[in-house]
N, C-alpha and C positions, 0 to 999 in steps of 0.2 A: 454613507453607505460602509457596513461593518468588515474588520480587515480578519486574512487569516494570518494566524502565528504554525510557523511553520517549524515543527521539532526536529532537527536536522538531528537521525542518530548512525551516519552512517557517510563516511567520502569515498567519491568517486576516487579512483587511481588516478594518480598525477596526473601522466600522460595524456588519458581518453580526456581528464576533464577538461586538458585544454582545448579538445576537439567540440566537447559534447554539454560542456557545464556543472555547475556542483549538481546535486540530486534537490537542493531549496531553488535553483537555479527552472530545473528539470519543471516543478512543479510552477515554479511564476509564469511559466511559458505556456506550461496546459491550463491555466487559469485564467490568464490573460485571452488566451484561443477563447475559451467559453463567455470572459465576460471583463473587456479592457477595464472598468473602473472598480474592479475589484484590487483593491492592496494585499500588498504581503509585510507581514516580517520574520524574520527568522533567528532562532533560538538554537543555537548548535552545541550540543549534549557531546557530538564524537570531537571538538576542541573546545570545551573543559566549560562550558557556558552554563549556567545554572536554571532551573527553567523557574521560569515565573511564577507567582498565582494563578491555575488556569479560571478563577471566576473572575479575574482582571480580565479577562480574550474574551473576545467575540465571535471565534469561533478556532481549531484545532486540528491542523495537518501533519500528521509522523510518518515520516519517512522509511523506507527500506535503511538494510545494513547490515553487510557482513558478518557481525555478531549474532547470536542467537539467542532468544531468551531468557535460557537457562543457563546462559555463560553468567562467569564468576566477574561481569562489570560492574562499576561500583554509580552507574546513577539507575541500572535499570531497575533497582527497589524502586526505589524515589521516583523516576518514571509511572511503576505502575500505580503507584498512591494517586501522583499527578489525574493520573488517569479515571478512577476511583472517582477522586473529587469532581473532575468535569465531568463523570455522567450521572452522578448523583445530583449535581446542581443542574443537568441538562443544559451544556456548554457545549455548542454540536461539536461533533468529535469524527474528524476519519484518519483509520489507519492503512499504510498499504506495505503487502511484505513482512517486512518484522513488523510494521504499525499495527498488519492487521491481528498477528500473532500473537505479538505485546499487552493488544487490548484483550485478546478473548485469555490469556495466562491471565489478567489483573483481575476477569469480573468473573473467573470462577473454570475454564477453558484448558484442555491439557494442549501440550502444544512438543511436538517431535519430530526429529529426524525419524520423516520416510524410510519404510525398505523399498519405496518403488523406485529410489536415488534420485536425479536431475530434474526439474519439470524446468524447459529452456526451450525458446523458440516461440511458434503463433502455437497461443494453447487456443479454444475452444470454446466455452464453456456454455450448459444450461440453464438459462433466464425463467427462476421460479414464477410463475403466474398470479397475478393481482398482487406482486409484492409493492405498489406504488410508486417504486421511484422507476425503471428499467423496463423499456419493452420491448418487446419481441420474444422469440424462443430463444436467440442462441447472440453470442455479444464473443470476438477475437482479439482475445488483447495482447502482448506477448508477458511472457514472465521468465525469473529466473531466481528460482530457491530447490533447495533440501527439505525445508522443514515444512512441516504444513500443521494446523488445527486439527487434532483427532480425535477430538471429543468438542467442540461448541458449548459457551456459558449457556445455561438456562434458559434466559431471556435473550439468547439471541436463535433469527431463526435464519436458516441457508437461505440465500436468492439465488447464488451461482453457485455451478457444482459440474466438476466432471466427474469422469470414470477416474483422472491421478488424482483429481484434488478432490476429495466430492463438498471439503466447507469452502469455496472458493472467495464467498462473498456472505457477511454476517451485518442481519440487520434490529439491532435491538430493540428493544419493548419498550426502553423509554423515548425512543423517536426520533431524536440527536446525535446516538451515536452507528458510528456504519464505519464498516471495514471490508478491507479487498486484498485477495492472494497480487495477482496480476498486478502489473505494471503498468500504468496509463499513461506517467510522464512519462515511458521511453519512448524513441526517436527508432525506428525499422535501422537505421545506423548504427545506435547505442545499443542496443537490442546485441545485435551481432559479433561484436563488436566482445559483449560480456558472454556468448558464445567462442568466440577463443577464447579466452579466460580459463572455459574449463577445461582445457583439452589437457589433458594427464589424468583429472580430476573424474570425468565422466568419458566415457565411451566414444570414440571417433566418430562412429556412424550415427549415434548421437546429435552430435555438436552439428554433423553435415546435412541432416535433417532435419534440426533446428534452423541452423542456417538458411535453408532452403526453403522452409515455411515460411520465414520472414519478407520473403517476397510477395505473396497471397494478402488480399486489405486488411486492415487493422482497425477496432473500433476504437482505439483508443480517445480518438475526438469527442465521442460519444462517449463515457463513462468520465470521463474528464469533466463532461458538462454536465452529468448528471451528480458528481461531487462537488464538484463548486456550486452548483445553482443547493443542492443537500445543504452546504456549510453558511449560503449565505441568508436564503432563508428558513431556518431557524435558530437563526442569529436573529431576527427579524423581530 
């Protein structure tokens, strides 16, 4: 069975980590829910670890981060080069939130902080028809971001979209690269905790509406299953 290498690009608030775990642990739970036979390894850029050769990996999953892809962070440029190599060599790769934006920037897209402000809580995204991965017309997933992919790379097709986030999911023409803005690895409790952490940054009314939205059903297991199957099947 192929193994998924999780690239940790951000750290959970220490207090929240005690209850909810690290981002790799959240993804490991997501993967195990979809397919308990799939193993995961972790490379923590956020803790100073070095990127491996992507060609030696079965599959790659890039996490979210508090950093912006345009920030002056030492490991961002090497990670972009890593993504380009994985893409060229057709190593199955998925990015979530920061990972979604990093892949887009690495492959020629434009990312910036959106004038729309914070996207938090449960958002509903339109699913592009005949995308080959996600069935149905809409999917509801928690998100937490200000930055967005403004212009996707020429090789990417938008498969998830909303009024707030027009390019929330991208599928690349090579068939082995996928990225999404929302967080299928989050629990509703952790997404709610993130809403509280935005107090003073986002309007109180937005925070309260976002927390209320998280009481509605979430399709995290559906999107988590899509991501897991994408990584495993394309690595065979």
